C-alpha positions in Angstrom: 9.1 3.5 -4.9 7.9 1.3 -7.4 11.5 0.7 -8.4 12.4 0.6 -4.6 10.1 -2.9 -4.8 11.2 -4.6 -7.7 14.1 -4.5 -6.7 13.4 -5.8 -3.2 12.0 -8.4 -5.0 14.1 -9.3 -7.8 16.9 -9.5 -4.9 19.6 -6.1 -6.2 20.2 -2.7 -4.7 18.1 0.0 -6.3 20.8 1.5 -8.4 21.3 -2.1 -10.2 18.0 -1.7 -11.6 18.7 2.6 -12.2 21.9 2.3 -13.1 22.7 -0.9 -13.8 25.3 -1.2 -11.3 26.7 -4.6 -10.4 24.0 -6.2 -7.6 26.8 -7.3 -5.8 27.3 -3.9 -4.2 25.0 -2.2 -2.0 25.9 1.7 -2.5 25.4 3.9 1.1 22.1 5.2 -1.0 20.9 1.5 -1.3 21.2 0.6 2.1 19.3 3.8 3.9 16.9 3.4 0.4 16.1 0.0 1.3 15.9 0.9 5.2 13.1 3.3 4.2 11.4 1.1 1.9 11.1 -1.2 5.3 10.4 2.0 7.6 7.7 3.6 5.4 5.9 0.0 4.8 5.7 -0.6 8.8 3.9 3.0 9.1 1.0 1.1 7.1 -2.3 -0.2 8.7 -1.8 -4.3 7.4 -5.5 -4.8 6.4 -6.1 -1.3 4.2 -2.7 0.0 3.1 -3.2 3.4 4.8 -0.8 5.4 6.8 -1.8 4.1 10.6 -0.9 8.0 11.5 -4.1 8.6 9.5 -6.2 5.5 9.3 -5.7 4.8 12.9 -6.6 8.3 14.4 -10.3 9.6 15.6 -9.5 13.0 14.8 -9.8 11.2 10.6 -13.6 9.7 11.6 -16.6 10.3 8.2 -12.7 11.3 6.2 -12.5 8.0 4.9 -14.7 6.3 2.4 -15.3 3.1 1.4 -16.4 2.1 -2.3 -17.4 -0.9 -3.5 -16.6 -2.1 -6.9 -16.9 -5.3 -8.7 -13.8 -6.8 -10.7 -15.4 -7.8 -14.3 -12.2 -9.9 -14.6 -12.9 -11.9 -11.6 -16.4 -12.0 -12.2 -16.1 -14.1 -15.6 -13.4 -16.3 -14.0 -15.9 -17.2 -11.5 -18.9 -17.7 -13.8 -16.0 -20.0 -15.9 -15.5 -21.9 -12.9 -19.3 -22.1 -11.1 -23.1 -21.8 -11.4 -23.2 -20.6 -8.0 -24.2 -16.6 -7.4 -21.0 -15.0 -8.4 -18.5 -14.1 -4.7 -15.0 -13.1 -4.9 -15.2 -10.5 -7.4 -16.4 -7.5 -5.3 -13.6 -5.3 -3.7 -14.1 -3.4 -1.5 -11.1 -0.3 -0.7 -11.1 3.3 1.5 -10.0 6.6 -0.5 -8.7 9.6 1.7 -11.3 12.4 1.8 -10.1 14.7 4.1 -9.3 18.4 2.4 -6.2 19.1 1.2 -3.8 19.9 3.5 -6.2 18.6 6.6 -3.6 16.4 9.1 -5.0 15.2 11.9 -4.5 16.2 15.6 -1.8 13.6 16.8 -3.2 13.7 20.4 -6.4 11.6 18.7 -4.4 8.8 17.5 -5.2 5.4 18.3 -1.6 3.3 20.0 0.8 3.3 16.9 
């Protein structure tokens, strides 16, 4: 995944990044990988980044857990540049706490 995103960010085929091949020649595999990355990313929730087939499924209710952490680096920047109460250093992210192997009932999915 990291290699595919890096190749895309640099406008080169994956085979150039991986094997040093010509950046002007896109193999069928390069094209397939580029499309696969787009399809994968299109299947993610635009806000939290979790797969929509899980995150937008009522069967997953109570199986996600929110975590609140403070980015110490952002806090240091804020404290250096502002005399107000710290803001912007707090990060909230979500983890999928479903048991291993749990697959939500697709009939419970909201419109994807």
